[in-house]
C-alpha positions as CSV (number, residue, x, y, z in Angstrom):
1,M,-45.8,3.6,2.6
2,A,-46.2,5.8,5.9
3,N,-45.4,9.0,6.0
4,T,-42.2,9.5,7.7
5,Q,-41.1,12.8,9.3
6,G,-37.3,14.2,9.3
7,P,-36.0,15.7,12.5
8,Q,-37.3,18.9,12.2
9,G,-40.8,17.2,11.0
10,N,-40.6,17.8,7.3
11,Y,-42.6,15.5,5.3
12,D,-40.2,12.5,3.8
13,P,-42.1,10.9,1.0
14,A,-39.5,8.3,0.6
15,G,-38.3,7.8,4.2
16,S,-34.9,8.3,3.8
17,T,-34.2,9.5,6.7
18,Q,-34.9,6.5,8.5
19,M,-33.4,4.4,6.1
20,F,-30.0,6.4,6.6
21,R,-30.2,6.2,10.5
22,A,-30.9,2.1,10.2
23,F,-27.9,2.4,8.0
24,V,-25.7,3.9,10.1
25,D,-26.7,2.9,13.0
26,E,-26.1,-0.8,12.3
27,A,-23.2,-2.6,13.7
28,P,-20.7,-4.2,11.5
29,Q,-21.7,-7.8,10.6
30,T,-18.3,-9.0,10.1
31,P,-15.6,-9.7,12.5
32,Q,-12.4,-7.5,12.6
33,Q,-9.7,-9.7,11.1
34,T,-5.9,-9.3,12.1
35,A,-3.7,-9.0,8.9
36,S,-0.4,-11.0,8.7
37,P,2.7,-9.3,7.9
38,S,3.3,-11.1,5.1
39,A,-0.3,-10.6,3.8
40,S,-0.2,-6.8,4.5
41,G,3.5,-6.3,3.1
42,G,2.3,-8.0,-0.6
43,P,0.3,-5.4,-1.8
44,R,2.2,-2.8,-0.6
45,I,5.9,-4.2,-2.2
46,G,4.0,-4.2,-5.5
47,L,3.2,-0.4,-4.6
48,I,6.6,0.7,-4.3
49,L,8.0,-1.2,-7.1
50,G,4.9,-0.1,-9.3
51,V,5.8,3.7,-8.2
52,V,10.0,2.7,-8.6
53,A,8.9,1.6,-12.2
54,V,7.1,4.7,-13.4
55,V,9.9,6.8,-12.0
56,V,12.4,5.1,-14.0
57,V,10.5,5.4,-17.0
58,V,9.7,8.7,-16.6
59,A,13.5,9.6,-16.0
60,A,13.9,7.7,-19.2
61,V,11.9,9.7,-21.3
62,A,13.4,12.7,-19.7
63,W,16.6,11.9,-20.7
64,L,15.9,11.0,-24.1
65,A,13.9,13.9,-24.8
66,L,16.8,16.1,-23.6
67,K,19.3,14.1,-25.4
């Protein structure tokens, strides 16, 4: 294993500085995809419905607790 040195000349036995720099400098391998409106709307609608359902359940429990 080669002895690698960090930016200040510190000994780096694992070579993690070099590996980190290679990871950071690496260009993305996948092309950027454009999301269609229906594909991006699906998860968002599900999230909104989930939040509304949680609010309704919490309101029902609070109403029953205070009744």
